[in-house]
N, C-alpha and C positions, 0 to 999 in steps of 0.2 A: 219639839224637843223637850223632854222632861228634865228637872232639875237635876235629878240623879246622871242622867246621861250627861248633861254639861259638863257636871262636876268631875266624871271620870274622864271627858275629853281634855277637861285643863289640867288634871292631876297627870295624866299620862304625857302630855305636851310640855309640862313644867321642866323636866331635865332639859329638853331640846331647847325651850325658850331661854334657859338660864343658862345654856352653852353658847349661845350665839355671841355675846358679846366677846366671849374669848377668842371664840375661833374668828370673829372678825379683827379682834387686835392681833392675832396670830398671822392672819392673812394678811394685815397691813405691815407688820414687822416683816415679812417674808417679801413683799412686794417692795418696799423701801431697801432690804438688803439687796434684792435683784437690780434694782435702779442704780444703787452704789457700785455695783459690780459692773454694771453697762458702762457706767461714765468713768469709772478706773479703766476699762478696757480700752474705750474711745479716748481718753487723755493718752495711754501708753502709747496707742497708735496713730496719732493726730501727727500730721505733715507740718513740722515746725517751718519749714519754707513757706508755706500759706500764710501771707500777713494778716494779722489779727489788728483791730484798733488799738492804740495805745492808752496808756492809763494807769489805774491804781489797781489791780496789777493789768498787764505787765509795766514794767518800769520802762522809762524812755529811753532811747538810744542816746548815747553820750559822744558827741563829736570829739576825736581824737587827732585829726589832722586836716588840714585843708584852709584856704585862705577865706576871709567874711567876702560877702557880694558888695560889691558897690554899684552906683548907677549913675547914667550920665546926667549932669548937672541940669539938663533941659527938660528931662524927666520929672526930675526932682522939683522942679520951678513950679509945675503946675498943681502940685500938693499942698493941701492948707498947711499952715504953719506948725499946728499940732499934732501933725503926721510926723513921728520921728523913729517907726521902727514897720517892719515889715514882718507878714506871717506868710509861710510856705508850707504846704503840706506834702508829704514825701512818703514813697514807700522804702523802708529801709530793710534792706536784705541781711541774711545770716552773714555775708561775707563783709558786711560794714558799708557798703556802696548804697547811696541815696538814688533813687530812682523815680520816676513819673512824678516830678515836682511840679506844682503848681503854686502860682503866686494867688495869696488870698486878698491880702491887705498889703498896701493898696494895690489898685488894679493897674500895675505898670507894666506886667509882662517881664518874661525873664529875656534877655537879649542874648547873643550868643557867647560873649564874654562870661556873664554869668551862669550859662547853662555849663561851659566848660569849667567854672569854678565847681560848680556843684559835683560833675564827674571827678573830681580830684578830691573830694569830702571824703573822708572814713570815718565810722562811729564804731563806738564798741555796742554791741548787738545788745536789744531790748533781752532782759530777763522775764521769764514767766515759768514760775515752779521750778526754780532753779537750773532753768535750761535755756539757751539763746533761742530767742524766735524772732521771726520776720515780723513788722509791726507798720501800721501806717500811721504816721502822726504831723502834728502840726508844729514847727520850729519857728522860733522868732528872731530876729535879728536887728540891729540897729540899720535906718536908713543911712548910707553914707556916700558923699558924691565921689565920683572916680575924678581921680586925678586929670589935670589935662597935660596933654604932651606936647 
């Protein structure tokens, strides 16, 4: 190929090559706008009864009623002195009920009395984007001995 032919090819392709970055930027902007519309549609149609992990956001549910848990003194006697709190992981529904609760710390387990207390708990639902949402959260409480009858 001679130099004149090469120059002709470059000159003819220059407008196309110059237009490519602008076209790429336009394509990128259109893609980002399409992704944003898709995300908004998903968010609008999302089932808020399906629990999502709590945190920031969504905010944690807030207990509005129900008695604290207490534990048999024999259970607490097996623990180290520095263990003064428990951690419980539950699913919190839109109606304010706590379900599917598992004791994480310490590994005491939940007896029938504490399971009944949890059934009586009611929570203000967690909020996500201004609307109530079911969540899965860890809640803490003080390890309190059960009074002897």
